[in-house]
Backbone as JSON, one array per atom type, in Angstrom:
{
  "sequence": "MNIRGITGHTAQLRHLSILSSRGSLRGTFIFTGMPGIGKKTIARRVLASLFCHTADPPCLRCPSCRQAGAGSHPDIIELLPDEKGRIPI",
  "N": [[29.0, -12.04, 4.18], [27.15, -10.66, 6.12], [26.88, -9.8, 9.45], [25.75, -8.34, 11.38], [24.63, -7.73, 14.15], [25.11, -9.9, 16.02], [27.96, -11.13, 18.7], [30.39, -11.82, 19.58], [32.21, -14.9, 19.11], [34.09, -14.46, 16.75], [36.08, -15.27, 15.38], [35.56, -18.03, 14.22], [33.23, -16.13, 13.12], [34.46, -14.68, 10.84], [36.04, -16.75, 9.79], [33.62, -18.03, 8.39], [32.88, -16.16, 6.79], [35.16, -15.59, 4.85], [34.98, -17.83, 4.61], [32.54, -17.66, 2.7], [32.17, -14.87, 1.28], [34.82, -16.4, -0.95], [33.05, -18.21, -2.15], [32.92, -20.03, -1.05], [31.9, -22.12, 0.5], [30.7, -25.02, 2.26], [28.1, -27.72, 1.55], [28.0, -28.97, 4.41], [27.9, -28.6, 7.53], [28.69, -28.11, 10.28], [27.85, -27.37, 13.67], [28.92, -27.27, 17.04], [28.66, -27.13, 20.94], [28.61, -25.35, 23.95], [24.8, -25.38, 25.03], [22.72, -23.14, 24.22], [24.25, -20.55, 23.34], [24.33, -19.69, 20.93], [24.9, -21.07, 18.36], [22.75, -22.06, 16.6], [21.2, -19.74, 15.73], [23.48, -18.22, 14.41], [24.22, -20.64, 12.39], [21.98, -20.23, 11.03], [21.71, -17.38, 9.89], [23.62, -17.93, 8.79], [23.24, -20.22, 6.42], [20.61, -18.27, 5.05], [21.83, -15.98, 4.26], [22.52, -17.81, 1.26], [20.51, -17.93, -0.1], [19.27, -15.69, 0.18], [19.09, -12.07, -1.74], [20.09, -10.21, -2.03], [22.57, -7.06, -2.33], [24.61, -7.27, 0.13], [24.13, -10.03, 1.47], [22.86, -12.07, 4.42], [19.89, -10.32, 4.35], [18.45, -10.16, 5.46], [15.3, -9.34, 6.29], [13.89, -9.7, 3.48], [11.71, -12.14, 1.83], [12.96, -14.67, 1.95], [15.08, -14.9, 3.75], [13.33, -14.4, 5.89], [12.06, -16.54, 6.31], [14.87, -18.8, 7.06], [15.64, -17.59, 8.54], [13.14, -18.46, 10.6], [13.64, -20.68, 10.7], [11.78, -21.8, 8.78], [12.2, -22.29, 6.35], [11.84, -23.74, 2.96], [14.13, -24.97, 2.04], [15.97, -25.86, 3.77], [17.25, -28.26, 5.43], [17.33, -28.31, 9.18], [19.03, -30.61, 11.05], [18.37, -31.63, 14.45], [18.91, -32.73, 17.7], [18.42, -35.4, 19.19], [16.49, -37.11, 22.72], [19.0, -37.88, 23.91], [21.07, -36.76, 23.31], [22.24, -37.08, 20.08], [22.49, -36.74, 17.53], [19.64, -37.39, 14.47], [20.79, -39.93, 11.94]],
  "CA": [[28.59, -12.12, 4.36], [26.72, -9.72, 7.23], [27.14, -10.09, 10.79], [25.08, -7.28, 12.28], [23.75, -8.61, 15.54], [26.38, -11.18, 16.75], [28.23, -10.55, 19.29], [31.27, -13.07, 20.51], [32.23, -15.15, 17.9], [34.91, -13.29, 16.26], [37.19, -16.57, 14.84], [34.32, -18.11, 13.02], [32.27, -15.6, 12.38], [35.54, -14.34, 10.05], [35.86, -17.69, 8.81], [32.93, -17.79, 7.41], [32.56, -14.9, 6.46], [36.27, -15.58, 4.23], [34.96, -19.06, 2.59], [31.59, -17.33, 1.36], [32.95, -14.06, 0.14], [35.12, -16.85, -1.55], [31.89, -18.78, -3.13], [33.77, -21.55, -0.63], [31.16, -22.88, 1.3], [30.48, -26.49, 1.98], [27.47, -28.29, 2.07], [27.59, -29.22, 5.52], [28.58, -27.2, 8.69], [27.81, -29.16, 11.8], [28.0, -25.94, 15.01], [28.4, -27.78, 18.9], [28.87, -26.23, 21.39], [27.77, -25.66, 25.08], [23.26, -24.32, 24.81], [22.75, -21.31, 23.96], [26.02, -20.04, 22.86], [24.12, -19.07, 19.26], [24.75, -21.9, 17.56], [21.31, -22.01, 15.53], [21.36, -18.36, 15.67], [24.92, -18.52, 12.88], [23.76, -21.16, 11.37], [20.3, -19.36, 10.41], [22.08, -16.56, 9.16], [24.9, -18.58, 7.21], [21.4, -20.39, 5.51], [20.28, -17.04, 4.39], [23.08, -15.66, 2.8], [22.46, -18.69, 0.65], [18.82, -17.55, -0.57], [18.88, -13.72, -0.12], [19.71, -12.17, -3.41], [21.26, -8.84, -2.43], [23.98, -6.55, -1.89], [24.56, -7.54, 1.48], [23.59, -11.05, 2.41], [21.36, -11.88, 4.6], [19.63, -8.54, 4.28], [17.2, -10.52, 7.37], [13.93, -8.54, 6.09], [13.04, -10.78, 2.66], [10.54, -13.56, 2.17], [14.53, -16.36, 1.94], [15.8, -14.94, 5.37], [12.56, -14.57, 7.04], [12.01, -17.7, 6.42], [15.68, -18.83, 6.66], [15.44, -17.39, 10.42], [12.41, -19.07, 11.41], [13.69, -22.51, 10.54], [10.67, -22.47, 8.15], [12.75, -22.09, 5.04], [11.37, -25.42, 2.58], [15.25, -25.79, 1.61], [16.67, -25.61, 4.45], [16.93, -28.91, 6.6], [17.57, -28.71, 10.25], [19.13, -31.47, 12.34], [18.49, -31.98, 15.55], [19.41, -33.99, 19.16], [17.17, -36.74, 20.54], [16.85, -36.24, 24.17], [20.02, -38.28, 24.29], [21.46, -35.88, 22.31], [22.22, -37.54, 19.35], [21.2, -36.1, 15.66], [19.51, -38.92, 13.88], [20.84, -39.65, 10.5]],
  "C": [[27.55, -10.91, 6.11], [26.05, -10.44, 8.59], [26.62, -9.76, 11.83], [24.42, -8.09, 13.48], [23.74, -9.57, 16.16], [26.99, -11.31, 17.32], [28.97, -11.31, 19.66], [31.45, -13.66, 19.33], [32.55, -15.28, 16.61], [35.5, -14.72, 15.13], [36.76, -17.34, 13.44], [33.53, -17.41, 12.33], [33.23, -15.35, 10.9], [35.89, -15.51, 9.19], [35.23, -18.04, 8.1], [32.61, -16.96, 6.03], [33.89, -14.98, 5.05], [35.93, -16.45, 3.14], [32.89, -18.44, 2.31], [31.34, -16.16, 0.77], [33.92, -14.82, -0.9], [33.89, -17.95, -2.24], [32.44, -20.07, -2.75], [32.65, -22.52, 0.75], [30.9, -24.47, 1.35], [29.12, -26.11, 2.06], [26.51, -28.51, 3.29], [28.37, -28.87, 6.57], [27.48, -28.35, 10.03], [28.5, -28.3, 13.35], [28.05, -27.4, 16.48], [29.27, -27.01, 19.65], [27.83, -26.1, 23.24], [25.91, -25.18, 24.31], [23.55, -23.5, 25.11], [23.52, -19.91, 24.05], [26.03, -19.39, 21.49], [24.93, -19.76, 18.27], [24.2, -22.01, 15.84], [21.63, -20.09, 14.95], [22.72, -17.92, 14.07], [24.47, -18.63, 12.23], [22.78, -20.92, 10.42], [20.86, -18.41, 9.66], [23.41, -16.36, 7.68], [23.89, -18.8, 5.99], [21.71, -19.16, 4.26], [20.74, -15.91, 3.76], [22.94, -16.53, 1.87], [21.7, -18.69, -0.12], [18.83, -15.96, -0.54], [19.42, -13.8, -1.73], [20.41, -10.17, -3.43], [22.32, -8.41, -2.08], [24.79, -7.52, -0.68], [24.51, -8.92, 1.86], [23.76, -11.49, 3.45], [21.01, -10.2, 4.63], [18.43, -8.71, 5.67], [15.41, -9.85, 6.88], [13.23, -9.33, 4.76], [12.67, -11.9, 2.93], [11.92, -14.74, 2.88], [14.51, -15.91, 3.54], [14.84, -14.83, 5.82], [12.86, -15.64, 7.31], [13.08, -18.82, 6.54], [15.19, -18.93, 8.53], [14.8, -17.68, 11.77], [12.44, -20.89, 11.12], [12.63, -22.86, 9.59], [10.77, -22.82, 6.67], [12.51, -23.57, 4.2], [12.59, -25.92, 2.19], [16.0, -26.04, 2.14], [16.65, -26.37, 5.37], [17.56, -29.29, 7.48], [17.44, -29.66, 11.27], [18.94, -31.27, 13.41], [18.86, -32.67, 16.49], [18.68, -34.06, 18.84], [17.54, -35.84, 21.85], [17.86, -36.42, 24.71], [20.98, -37.58, 23.76], [22.6, -35.95, 21.09], [21.92, -37.16, 18.49], [21.05, -37.18, 14.94], [20.12, -38.74, 12.63], [20.96, -40.63, 9.7]]
}
């Protein structure tokens, strides 16, 4: 998994990269933590890697990667917390 441009989160990124290289990514992940630390960036990068068909996904340039990065990919559903911090499921 291409993690260029992401700083910090070394252990988490290593774990996600290992899962990705083994083909063991699960259908659901919950990213938690303080606001502004990069949860959404990392989640979108992981998702983009699933839909990108290049040798080192995600390429961040193909239409699928750009849609995933923008939060507008038709096959990705993003659940965000409401005003009270709850995730409506």
